C-alpha positions in Angstrom: 16.6 -20.5 -10.5 19.2 -17.9 -11.3 18.7 -16.1 -14.6 22.4 -16.2 -15.2 22.5 -20.0 -14.8 19.5 -20.4 -17.2 21.4 -18.3 -19.8 24.5 -20.5 -19.6 22.3 -23.6 -19.6 20.5 -22.5 -22.8 23.8 -21.9 -24.5 25.1 -25.3 -23.4 22.1 -27.2 -24.7 22.3 -25.5 -28.1 26.1 -26.2 -28.4 25.6 -29.8 -27.2 22.9 -30.5 -29.9 25.2 -28.9 -32.5 28.1 -31.1 -31.4 26.2 -34.3 -32.0 25.3 -33.2 -35.5 28.9 -32.1 -36.2 30.4 -35.4 -34.9 28.1 -37.3 -37.2 29.0 -35.1 -40.1 32.7 -35.3 -39.4 32.6 -39.1 -39.4 31.6 -39.1 -43.1 34.3 -36.6 -44.1 38.0 -36.9 -44.8 41.0 -34.6 -45.7 40.8 -30.9 -45.1 37.1 -30.9 -44.7 37.3 -33.3 -41.8 40.1 -31.2 -40.2 38.0 -28.1 -40.5 35.0 -29.8 -39.0 37.1 -31.3 -36.2 38.5 -27.8 -35.5 34.9 -26.5 -35.1 34.1 -29.4 -32.8 37.1 -28.7 -30.6 36.1 -25.0 -30.3 32.5 -26.1 -29.4 33.9 -28.6 -26.8 36.0 -25.8 -25.2 33.0 -23.5 -25.2 30.9 -26.3 -23.5 33.6 -26.8 -20.8 33.7 -23.0 -20.2 29.9 -22.9 -19.9 29.9 -25.8 -17.4 32.5 -24.1 -15.3 30.4 -20.9 -15.3 27.2 -22.8 -14.4 29.1 -24.6 -11.6 30.4 -21.3 -10.1 26.9 -19.7 -10.4 25.2 -22.8 -8.8 27.5 -22.8 -5.9 26.8 -19.1 -5.2 23.1 -19.7 -4.7 21.1 -20.9 -1.7 21.5 -24.5 -0.6 17.9 -25.4 -1.5 18.4 -24.3 -5.1 22.1 -25.2 -5.4 21.5 -29.0 -4.8 19.2 -29.3 -7.8 21.4 -27.3 -10.1 24.5 -29.4 -9.1 22.6 -32.6 -9.9 21.8 -31.1 -13.3 25.4 -30.2 -13.8 26.5 -33.8 -13.2 24.3 -34.9 -16.1 25.7 -32.2 -18.3 29.3 -33.2 -17.4 28.4 -36.8 -18.2 26.9 -35.8 -21.5 30.0 -33.7 -22.4 32.3 -36.7 -21.5 30.4 -38.8 -23.9 30.8 -36.2 -26.6 34.5 -36.0 -25.9 34.8 -39.7 -26.3 33.0 -39.5 -29.6 35.3 -36.7 -30.8 38.4 -38.7 -29.9 37.0 -41.7 -31.8 36.2 -39.5 -34.8 39.6 -37.8 -34.7 41.5 -41.2 -34.7 43.6 -41.8 -37.9 41.8 -44.9 -38.9 38.4 -43.7 -37.7 37.0 -42.9 -41.1 36.6 -46.4 -42.4 35.4 -47.8 -39.0 33.0 -44.9 -38.7 31.5 -45.5 -42.2 31.1 -49.2 -41.3 29.4 -48.3 -38.0 27.1 -45.9 -39.7 26.2 -48.5 -42.3 25.6 -51.0 -39.5 23.7 -48.5 -37.4 26.3 -48.5 -34.7 26.4 -44.7 -34.7 22.6 -44.6 -34.6 22.6 -46.5 -31.3 25.1 -44.0 -29.9 23.1 -41.0 -31.1 19.9 -42.6 -29.8 21.5 -43.1 -26.4 22.7 -39.5 -26.4 19.3 -38.3 -27.5 17.7 -40.3 -24.7 20.1 -38.9 -22.2 19.4 -35.3 -23.4 15.7 -36.2 -23.1 16.2 -37.2 -19.5 18.2 -34.0 -18.9 15.5 -31.9 -20.3 12.9 -33.6 -18.2 15.0 -33.1 -15.1 15.5 -29.5 -16.1 11.8 -29.0 -16.5 11.1 -30.5 -13.1 13.8 -28.2 -11.6 12.2 -25.2 -13.3 8.8 -26.1 -11.9 10.4 -26.5 -8.4 12.1 -23.1 -8.9 8.8 -21.5 -9.9 7.2 -22.9 -6.7 10.1 -21.6 -4.7 9.8 -18.1 -6.3 6.1 -18.1 -5.6 6.6 -19.1 -2.0 9.3 -16.4 -1.7 6.9 -13.8 -3.2 4.2 -14.8 -0.7 6.6 -14.5 2.2 7.7 -11.1 1.0 4.1 -9.9 0.6 3.3 -11.2 4.1 6.4 -9.5 5.5 5.3 -6.2 3.9 1.8 -6.5 5.4 3.3 -7.3 8.8 5.6 -4.2 8.6 2.6 -2.1 7.6 0.6 -3.3 10.5 3.5 -2.7 12.9 3.8 0.8 11.5 0.1 1.5 12.0 0.3 0.2 15.6 3.3 2.4 16.3 1.4 5.4 15.0 -1.6 4.6 17.1 0.6 4.2 20.1 2.1 7.6 19.5 -1.4 9.1 19.2 -2.5 7.5 22.5 0.6 8.7 24.2 0.0 12.2 22.9 -3.7 12.0 24.1 -2.5 10.8 27.5 -0.1 13.7 27.8 -2.9 16.1 26.8 -5.3 14.7 29.4 -2.6 14.8 32.0 -2.1 18.5 31.2 -5.9 19.1 31.4 -6.0 17.3 34.8 -3.2 19.7 36.0 -5.2 22.7 34.8 -8.4 21.4 36.5 -6.5 20.9 39.7 -5.1 24.4 39.6 -8.6 25.8 38.8 -10.1 23.9 41.8 -7.4 25.4 44.1 -8.1 28.9 42.7 -11.9 28.5 43.2 -11.4 27.1 46.7 -9.2 30.1 47.6 -11.8 32.5 46.1 -14.6 30.7 48.0 -12.6 31.2 51.3 -12.1 34.9 50.6 -15.8 35.3 49.8 -16.7 33.6 53.1 -14.3 35.9 55.0 -15.7 39.0 53.1 -19.2 37.9 53.9 -18.6 37.6 57.6 -16.8 40.9 57.5 -19.8 42.6 55.9 -22.2 40.9 58.4 -19.9 42.2 61.2 -20.0 45.8 59.8 -23.8 45.6 59.4 -24.2 44.4 62.9 -21.9 47.1 64.2 -23.9 49.7 62.3 -27.2 48.4 63.6 -25.9 48.4 67.2 -24.6 52.0 66.7 -27.9 53.1 65.3 -29.7 51.5 68.3 -27.4 53.3 70.7 -28.0 56.6 69.0 -31.8 56.2 69.0 -31.7 55.1 72.6 -29.8 58.2 73.8 -31.8 60.4 71.6 -35.2 59.3 73.0 -33.9 58.9 76.5 -33.5 62.7 76.8 
């Protein structure tokens, strides 16, 4: 649940409870004292209407899953405020004093207050259930966020490992190129060594033949 909504709701519940007490007190008053009390009641009613409008705007700005529950709660609050307004009108009527005193003596007002108290009790129970649902929703959201963070971390690790493998592959490819070049150089050197070896053998053979000719002519004389 929105913290802003909860703040408005708390203020409304406090004012609503105060309105019930003030209406009961105003019923037993007359003259200037009654006018002063009714003025306070009207100010509280206006404040309650303002809080309900603010709660309505805040509820409609939230996610649908949360908004539905809050709007249901608001309907209860509006019904409660409508009952209070009816009571204020009755108390404010010119001949309301005597009738109210008689109702108080006959326990009529007690029935009204009891009904209002029962209604507020139901509202508080509904509010508690909504709070519990909101707690579960917040816990689920926290779990989703944690899972998402873990998933992002794993993806980052996999990305880093992929970069490392690509770098290693590039390095190995470079090593293969160097090995290939080295093989070509060694093959070229081997060919030159073979040519040089046959050249040396040819020179040695020529020298041997030359020596044999020289010896032959020397001893032939």
